[in-house]
ChimeraX commands (.cxc) that place a marker at each C-alpha (Angstrom):
marker #1 position 33.76,-131.69,-182.74 radius 0.5
marker #1 position 33.89,-135.32,-180.87 radius 0.5
marker #1 position 36.08,-136.56,-179.78 radius 0.5
marker #1 position 38.26,-133.60,-179.07 radius 0.5
marker #1 position 41.77,-134.06,-178.02 radius 0.5
marker #1 position 44.00,-131.14,-177.35 radius 0.5
marker #1 position 47.77,-131.40,-176.07 radius 0.5
marker #1 position 50.24,-128.94,-174.54 radius 0.5
marker #1 position 53.79,-129.21,-173.14 radius 0.5
marker #1 position 52.66,-130.68,-169.78 radius 0.5
marker #1 position 48.48,-130.94,-169.95 radius 0.5
marker #1 position 46.10,-132.31,-172.28 radius 0.5
marker #1 position 42.70,-131.49,-172.71 radius 0.5
marker #1 position 40.12,-134.81,-173.41 radius 0.5
marker #1 position 36.97,-135.69,-173.19 radius 0.5
marker #1 position 35.63,-136.90,-169.71 radius 0.5
marker #1 position 34.45,-140.47,-169.10 radius 0.5
marker #1 position 32.39,-141.53,-165.94 radius 0.5
marker #1 position 35.13,-143.10,-164.62 radius 0.5
marker #1 position 36.63,-139.55,-163.94 radius 0.5
marker #1 position 33.86,-138.94,-161.34 radius 0.5
marker #1 position 35.95,-139.48,-158.30 radius 0.5
marker #1 position 38.71,-136.89,-159.57 radius 0.5
marker #1 position 36.18,-134.22,-160.71 radius 0.5
marker #1 position 34.99,-134.55,-156.82 radius 0.5
marker #1 position 38.07,-133.97,-155.74 radius 0.5
marker #1 position 37.98,-130.74,-157.34 radius 0.5
marker #1 position 34.02,-129.65,-157.15 radius 0.5
marker #1 position 33.81,-131.13,-153.53 radius 0.5
marker #1 position 36.51,-129.10,-152.18 radius 0.5
marker #1 position 36.10,-126.16,-150.45 radius 0.5
marker #1 position 39.52,-124.57,-151.32 radius 0.5
marker #1 position 39.03,-125.37,-154.62 radius 0.5
marker #1 position 35.78,-124.16,-155.18 radius 0.5
marker #1 position 36.49,-120.99,-152.91 radius 0.5
marker #1 position 36.34,-118.80,-156.16 radius 0.5
marker #1 position 33.89,-120.23,-158.10 radius 0.5
marker #1 position 30.08,-119.68,-158.52 radius 0.5
marker #1 position 29.07,-122.55,-156.51 radius 0.5
marker #1 position 29.33,-124.01,-152.95 radius 0.5
marker #1 position 31.00,-127.38,-152.82 radius 0.5
marker #1 position 28.96,-130.13,-154.60 radius 0.5
marker #1 position 28.37,-133.64,-153.22 radius 0.5
marker #1 position 29.82,-136.53,-155.09 radius 0.5
marker #1 position 26.18,-137.39,-156.31 radius 0.5
marker #1 position 26.01,-133.72,-157.89 radius 0.5
marker #1 position 29.34,-134.47,-159.40 radius 0.5
marker #1 position 28.27,-137.62,-160.80 radius 0.5
marker #1 position 25.33,-136.02,-162.46 radius 0.5
marker #1 position 27.38,-133.05,-164.02 radius 0.5
marker #1 position 29.96,-135.81,-165.30 radius 0.5
marker #1 position 26.82,-137.82,-166.99 radius 0.5
marker #1 position 25.71,-134.59,-168.49 radius 0.5
marker #1 position 29.13,-133.54,-169.88 radius 0.5
marker #1 position 29.58,-136.90,-171.57 radius 0.5
marker #1 position 25.95,-136.88,-173.02 radius 0.5
marker #1 position 26.70,-133.19,-174.20 radius 0.5
marker #1 position 29.89,-134.35,-176.03 radius 0.5
marker #1 position 27.92,-135.94,-178.66 radius 0.5
marker #1 position 25.25,-133.56,-179.41 radius 0.5
marker #1 position 24.86,-132.32,-182.75 radius 0.5
marker #1 position 25.53,-129.47,-183.24 radius 0.5
marker #1 position 27.81,-129.53,-180.06 radius 0.5
marker #1 position 27.64,-126.70,-177.82 radius 0.5
marker #1 position 29.48,-127.35,-174.92 radius 0.5
marker #1 position 32.93,-128.59,-174.05 radius 0.5
marker #1 position 33.59,-130.10,-170.57 radius 0.5
marker #1 position 36.63,-131.89,-170.35 radius 0.5
marker #1 position 39.26,-133.19,-168.51 radius 0.5
marker #1 position 42.51,-131.45,-168.11 radius 0.5
marker #1 position 45.01,-134.10,-167.26 radius 0.5
marker #1 position 48.95,-134.63,-166.81 radius 0.5
marker #1 position 50.56,-136.00,-170.08 radius 0.5
marker #1 position 53.17,-138.25,-168.28 radius 0.5
marker #1 position 50.58,-139.75,-165.93 radius 0.5
marker #1 position 47.17,-139.31,-167.26 radius 0.5
marker #1 position 46.08,-138.14,-164.11 radius 0.5
marker #1 position 42.92,-135.75,-164.04 radius 0.5
marker #1 position 44.48,-132.31,-162.49 radius 0.5
marker #1 position 41.18,-130.14,-163.56 radius 0.5
marker #1 position 38.28,-129.59,-165.17 radius 0.5
marker #1 position 37.97,-127.10,-168.28 radius 0.5
marker #1 position 34.66,-125.79,-170.05 radius 0.5
marker #1 position 34.17,-123.94,-173.29 radius 0.5
marker #1 position 30.44,-123.11,-173.83 radius 0.5
marker #1 position 29.24,-121.32,-177.05 radius 0.5
marker #1 position 27.21,-118.33,-176.34 radius 0.5
marker #1 position 23.65,-118.80,-178.60 radius 0.5
marker #1 position 23.28,-114.89,-178.10 radius 0.5
marker #1 position 26.74,-114.08,-179.41 radius 0.5
marker #1 position 28.27,-114.60,-182.85 radius 0.5
marker #1 position 31.20,-117.19,-182.92 radius 0.5
marker #1 position 31.50,-116.28,-178.91 radius 0.5
marker #1 position 31.75,-118.44,-176.06 radius 0.5
marker #1 position 32.14,-118.28,-172.10 radius 0.5
marker #1 position 35.24,-120.48,-170.67 radius 0.5
marker #1 position 36.00,-121.51,-167.06 radius 0.5
marker #1 position 38.55,-123.98,-165.56 radius 0.5
marker #1 position 38.88,-125.44,-161.92 radius 0.5
marker #1 position 42.55,-126.99,-160.48 radius 0.5
marker #1 position 42.77,-129.54,-157.73 radius 0.5
marker #1 position 44.61,-127.39,-155.54 radius 0.5
marker #1 position 47.49,-129.89,-155.40 radius 0.5
marker #1 position 48.14,-128.70,-158.90 radius 0.5
marker #1 position 48.03,-124.95,-158.05 radius 0.5
marker #1 position 51.30,-122.82,-158.49 radius 0.5
marker #1 position 53.06,-124.47,-161.04 radius 0.5
marker #1 position 51.67,-123.36,-164.19 radius 0.5
marker #1 position 48.83,-125.66,-164.96 radius 0.5
marker #1 position 46.31,-122.43,-164.66 radius 0.5
marker #1 position 48.17,-120.85,-167.77 radius 0.5
marker #1 position 48.74,-124.21,-169.75 radius 0.5
marker #1 position 44.80,-125.04,-169.01 radius 0.5
marker #1 position 43.52,-121.40,-170.37 radius 0.5
marker #1 position 46.05,-121.75,-173.29 radius 0.5
marker #1 position 44.29,-125.27,-174.60 radius 0.5
marker #1 position 40.64,-123.76,-174.01 radius 0.5
marker #1 position 41.54,-120.60,-176.07 radius 0.5
marker #1 position 43.42,-122.66,-178.92 radius 0.5
marker #1 position 40.52,-124.86,-178.76 radius 0.5
marker #1 position 38.45,-122.05,-179.21 radius 0.5
marker #1 position 40.11,-119.84,-181.79 radius 0.5
marker #1 position 41.87,-122.68,-183.74 radius 0.5
marker #1 position 39.63,-125.67,-183.75 radius 0.5
marker #1 position 36.14,-123.94,-183.26 radius 0.5
marker #1 position 36.89,-120.50,-185.04 radius 0.5
marker #1 position 35.50,-118.49,-182.50 radius 0.5
marker #1 position 35.87,-114.64,-182.48 radius 0.5
marker #1 position 35.84,-113.84,-178.89 radius 0.5
marker #1 position 36.19,-115.80,-175.61 radius 0.5
marker #1 position 35.29,-114.56,-172.21 radius 0.5
marker #1 position 35.35,-115.44,-168.36 radius 0.5
marker #1 position 34.55,-114.24,-164.95 radius 0.5
marker #1 position 36.43,-114.57,-162.10 radius 0.5
marker #1 position 36.06,-113.80,-158.17 radius 0.5
marker #1 position 37.18,-109.95,-157.82 radius 0.5
marker #1 position 39.50,-111.94,-154.89 radius 0.5
marker #1 position 40.87,-114.57,-157.42 radius 0.5
marker #1 position 44.17,-112.76,-157.87 radius 0.5
marker #1 position 45.52,-115.60,-159.09 radius 0.5
marker #1 position 43.30,-116.38,-161.58 radius 0.5
marker #1 position 43.41,-112.48,-162.58 radius 0.5
marker #1 position 47.23,-112.98,-163.39 radius 0.5
marker #1 position 46.58,-116.33,-165.31 radius 0.5
marker #1 position 44.17,-115.17,-167.81 radius 0.5
marker #1 position 46.46,-111.49,-168.27 radius 0.5
marker #1 position 49.25,-114.05,-169.12 radius 0.5
marker #1 position 47.25,-116.13,-171.23 radius 0.5
marker #1 position 46.79,-112.46,-173.56 radius 0.5
marker #1 position 43.33,-111.84,-171.81 radius 0.5
marker #1 position 41.94,-108.28,-171.47 radius 0.5
marker #1 position 39.99,-107.47,-168.19 radius 0.5
marker #1 position 37.04,-105.76,-169.47 radius 0.5
marker #1 position 35.25,-104.88,-166.31 radius 0.5
marker #1 position 32.68,-106.00,-163.73 radius 0.5
marker #1 position 29.54,-107.50,-163.75 radius 0.5
marker #1 position 27.92,-106.26,-160.60 radius 0.5
marker #1 position 26.12,-108.66,-158.20 radius 0.5
marker #1 position 26.61,-111.60,-160.79 radius 0.5
marker #1 position 26.90,-114.71,-158.71 radius 0.5
marker #1 position 24.87,-115.72,-155.56 radius 0.5
marker #1 position 26.81,-117.83,-153.14 radius 0.5
marker #1 position 27.22,-118.27,-149.43 radius 0.5
marker #1 position 23.94,-116.28,-148.99 radius 0.5
marker #1 position 25.75,-113.16,-150.51 radius 0.5
marker #1 position 25.67,-111.64,-153.89 radius 0.5
marker #1 position 29.25,-111.18,-155.59 radius 0.5
marker #1 position 30.56,-109.45,-158.47 radius 0.5
marker #1 position 32.25,-111.13,-161.34 radius 0.5
marker #1 position 35.26,-109.48,-163.02 radius 0.5
marker #1 position 35.29,-110.19,-166.62 radius 0.5
marker #1 position 38.06,-111.11,-169.02 radius 0.5
marker #1 position 38.35,-111.81,-172.96 radius 0.5
marker #1 position 40.60,-112.22,-175.81 radius 0.5
marker #1 position 39.38,-111.60,-179.51 radius 0.5
marker #1 position 40.70,-114.10,-182.38 radius 0.5
marker #1 position 43.26,-111.32,-183.72 radius 0.5
marker #1 position 44.76,-111.08,-180.24 radius 0.5
marker #1 position 45.07,-114.87,-179.79 radius 0.5
marker #1 position 46.54,-115.10,-183.49 radius 0.5
marker #1 position 48.95,-112.05,-182.34 radius 0.5
marker #1 position 50.31,-114.22,-179.51 radius 0.5
marker #1 position 50.81,-117.37,-181.17 radius 0.5
marker #1 position 52.40,-116.46,-184.10 radius 0.5
marker #1 position 54.66,-113.75,-181.96 radius 0.5
marker #1 position 54.25,-110.66,-183.64 radius 0.5
marker link #1:1,2 radius 0.2
marker link #1:2,3 radius 0.2
marker link #1:3,4 radius 0.2
marker link #1:4,5 radius 0.2
marker link #1:5,6 radius 0.2
marker link #1:6,7 radius 0.2
marker link #1:7,8 radius 0.2
marker link #1:8,9 radius 0.2
marker link #1:9,10 radius 0.2
marker link #1:10,11 radius 0.2
marker link #1:11,12 radius 0.2
marker link #1:12,13 radius 0.2
marker link #1:13,14 radius 0.2
marker link #1:14,15 radius 0.2
marker link #1:15,16 radius 0.2
marker link #1:16,17 radius 0.2
marker link #1:17,18 radius 0.2
marker link #1:18,19 radius 0.2
marker link #1:19,20 radius 0.2
marker link #1:20,21 radius 0.2
marker link #1:21,22 radius 0.2
marker link #1:22,23 radius 0.2
marker link #1:23,24 radius 0.2
marker link #1:24,25 radius 0.2
marker link #1:25,26 radius 0.2
marker link #1:26,27 radius 0.2
marker link #1:27,28 radius 0.2
marker link #1:28,29 radius 0.2
marker link #1:29,30 radius 0.2
marker link #1:30,31 radius 0.2
marker link #1:31,32 radius 0.2
marker link #1:32,33 radius 0.2
marker link #1:33,34 radius 0.2
marker link #1:34,35 radius 0.2
marker link #1:35,36 radius 0.2
marker link #1:36,37 radius 0.2
marker link #1:37,38 radius 0.2
marker link #1:38,39 radius 0.2
marker link #1:39,40 radius 0.2
marker link #1:40,41 radius 0.2
marker link #1:41,42 radius 0.2
marker link #1:42,43 radius 0.2
marker link #1:43,44 radius 0.2
marker link #1:44,45 radius 0.2
marker link #1:45,46 radius 0.2
marker link #1:46,47 radius 0.2
marker link #1:47,48 radius 0.2
marker link #1:48,49 radius 0.2
marker link #1:49,50 radius 0.2
marker link #1:50,51 radius 0.2
marker link #1:51,52 radius 0.2
marker link #1:52,53 radius 0.2
marker link #1:53,54 radius 0.2
marker link #1:54,55 radius 0.2
marker link #1:55,56 radius 0.2
marker link #1:56,57 radius 0.2
marker link #1:57,58 radius 0.2
marker link #1:58,59 radius 0.2
marker link #1:59,60 radius 0.2
marker link #1:60,61 radius 0.2
marker link #1:61,62 radius 0.2
marker link #1:62,63 radius 0.2
marker link #1:63,64 radius 0.2
marker link #1:64,65 radius 0.2
marker link #1:65,66 radius 0.2
marker link #1:66,67 radius 0.2
marker link #1:67,68 radius 0.2
marker link #1:68,69 radius 0.2
marker link #1:69,70 radius 0.2
marker link #1:70,71 radius 0.2
marker link #1:71,72 radius 0.2
marker link #1:72,73 radius 0.2
marker link #1:73,74 radius 0.2
marker link #1:74,75 radius 0.2
marker link #1:75,76 radius 0.2
marker link #1:76,77 radius 0.2
marker link #1:77,78 radius 0.2
marker link #1:78,79 radius 0.2
marker link #1:79,80 radius 0.2
marker link #1:80,81 radius 0.2
marker link #1:81,82 radius 0.2
marker link #1:82,83 radius 0.2
marker link #1:83,84 radius 0.2
marker link #1:84,85 radius 0.2
marker link #1:85,86 radius 0.2
marker link #1:86,87 radius 0.2
marker link #1:87,88 radius 0.2
marker link #1:88,89 radius 0.2
marker link #1:89,90 radius 0.2
marker link #1:90,91 radius 0.2
marker link #1:91,92 radius 0.2
marker link #1:92,93 radius 0.2
marker link #1:93,94 radius 0.2
marker link #1:94,95 radius 0.2
marker link #1:95,96 radius 0.2
marker link #1:96,97 radius 0.2
marker link #1:97,98 radius 0.2
marker link #1:98,99 radius 0.2
marker link #1:99,100 radius 0.2
marker link #1:100,101 radius 0.2
marker link #1:101,102 radius 0.2
marker link #1:102,103 radius 0.2
marker link #1:103,104 radius 0.2
marker link #1:104,105 radius 0.2
marker link #1:105,106 radius 0.2
marker link #1:106,107 radius 0.2
marker link #1:107,108 radius 0.2
marker link #1:108,109 radius 0.2
marker link #1:109,110 radius 0.2
marker link #1:110,111 radius 0.2
marker link #1:111,112 radius 0.2
marker link #1:112,113 radius 0.2
marker link #1:113,114 radius 0.2
marker link #1:114,115 radius 0.2
marker link #1:115,116 radius 0.2
marker link #1:116,117 radius 0.2
marker link #1:117,118 radius 0.2
marker link #1:118,119 radius 0.2
marker link #1:119,120 radius 0.2
marker link #1:120,121 radius 0.2
marker link #1:121,122 radius 0.2
marker link #1:122,123 radius 0.2
marker link #1:123,124 radius 0.2
marker link #1:124,125 radius 0.2
marker link #1:125,126 radius 0.2
marker link #1:126,127 radius 0.2
marker link #1:127,128 radius 0.2
marker link #1:128,129 radius 0.2
marker link #1:129,130 radius 0.2
marker link #1:130,131 radius 0.2
marker link #1:131,132 radius 0.2
marker link #1:132,133 radius 0.2
marker link #1:133,134 radius 0.2
marker link #1:134,135 radius 0.2
marker link #1:135,136 radius 0.2
marker link #1:136,137 radius 0.2
marker link #1:137,138 radius 0.2
marker link #1:138,139 radius 0.2
marker link #1:139,140 radius 0.2
marker link #1:140,141 radius 0.2
marker link #1:141,142 radius 0.2
marker link #1:142,143 radius 0.2
marker link #1:143,144 radius 0.2
marker link #1:144,145 radius 0.2
marker link #1:145,146 radius 0.2
marker link #1:146,147 radius 0.2
marker link #1:147,148 radius 0.2
marker link #1:148,149 radius 0.2
marker link #1:149,150 radius 0.2
marker link #1:150,151 radius 0.2
marker link #1:151,152 radius 0.2
marker link #1:152,153 radius 0.2
marker link #1:153,154 radius 0.2
marker link #1:154,155 radius 0.2
marker link #1:155,156 radius 0.2
marker link #1:156,157 radius 0.2
marker link #1:157,158 radius 0.2
marker link #1:158,159 radius 0.2
marker link #1:159,160 radius 0.2
marker link #1:160,161 radius 0.2
marker link #1:161,162 radius 0.2
marker link #1:162,163 radius 0.2
marker link #1:163,164 radius 0.2
marker link #1:164,165 radius 0.2
marker link #1:165,166 radius 0.2
marker link #1:166,167 radius 0.2
marker link #1:167,168 radius 0.2
marker link #1:168,169 radius 0.2
marker link #1:169,170 radius 0.2
marker link #1:170,171 radius 0.2
marker link #1:171,172 radius 0.2
marker link #1:172,173 radius 0.2
marker link #1:173,174 radius 0.2
marker link #1:174,175 radius 0.2
marker link #1:175,176 radius 0.2
marker link #1:176,177 radius 0.2
marker link #1:177,178 radius 0.2
marker link #1:178,179 radius 0.2
marker link #1:179,180 radius 0.2
marker link #1:180,181 radius 0.2
marker link #1:181,182 radius 0.2
marker link #1:182,183 radius 0.2
marker link #1:183,184 radius 0.2
marker link #1:184,185 radius 0.2
marker link #1:185,186 radius 0.2
view
């Protein structure tokens, strides 16, 4: 599915462009924004490569990765980065992740971003299961995923190597029938 465009009440997901590099760098280059992510802050050159790969992968057939800009609907300003990647080892399954610019924290953008990504996966792509991992210390992410209807399933021990240490990941997931019940209100 290209181009992908999904809209919420305040935010939208759209395809990345090369012109988004600086806005993505404001997130992926930030020690604060990457504190709980699986990697150290990226250089601008590394972010430029990530954006270029994302732009190229968007036109792949079949498409297996959706790396998307999270933008404010009113201004078009990029405030986040969302990713949904189909899992070749899991029938109709995908992993997801997201990161927001710290100036967009605490106002519900995380929850809306997660809901947009889940809607893409279940409603547009017909997936059965979507999961994501978080740092055990990232309580804001835990609250966000729970509010989106995701279930905490367990811990992947020593899953991420960052800052010279191994870190666990806490797994959250949601199934298509759980998503359908949430959006239908039943």
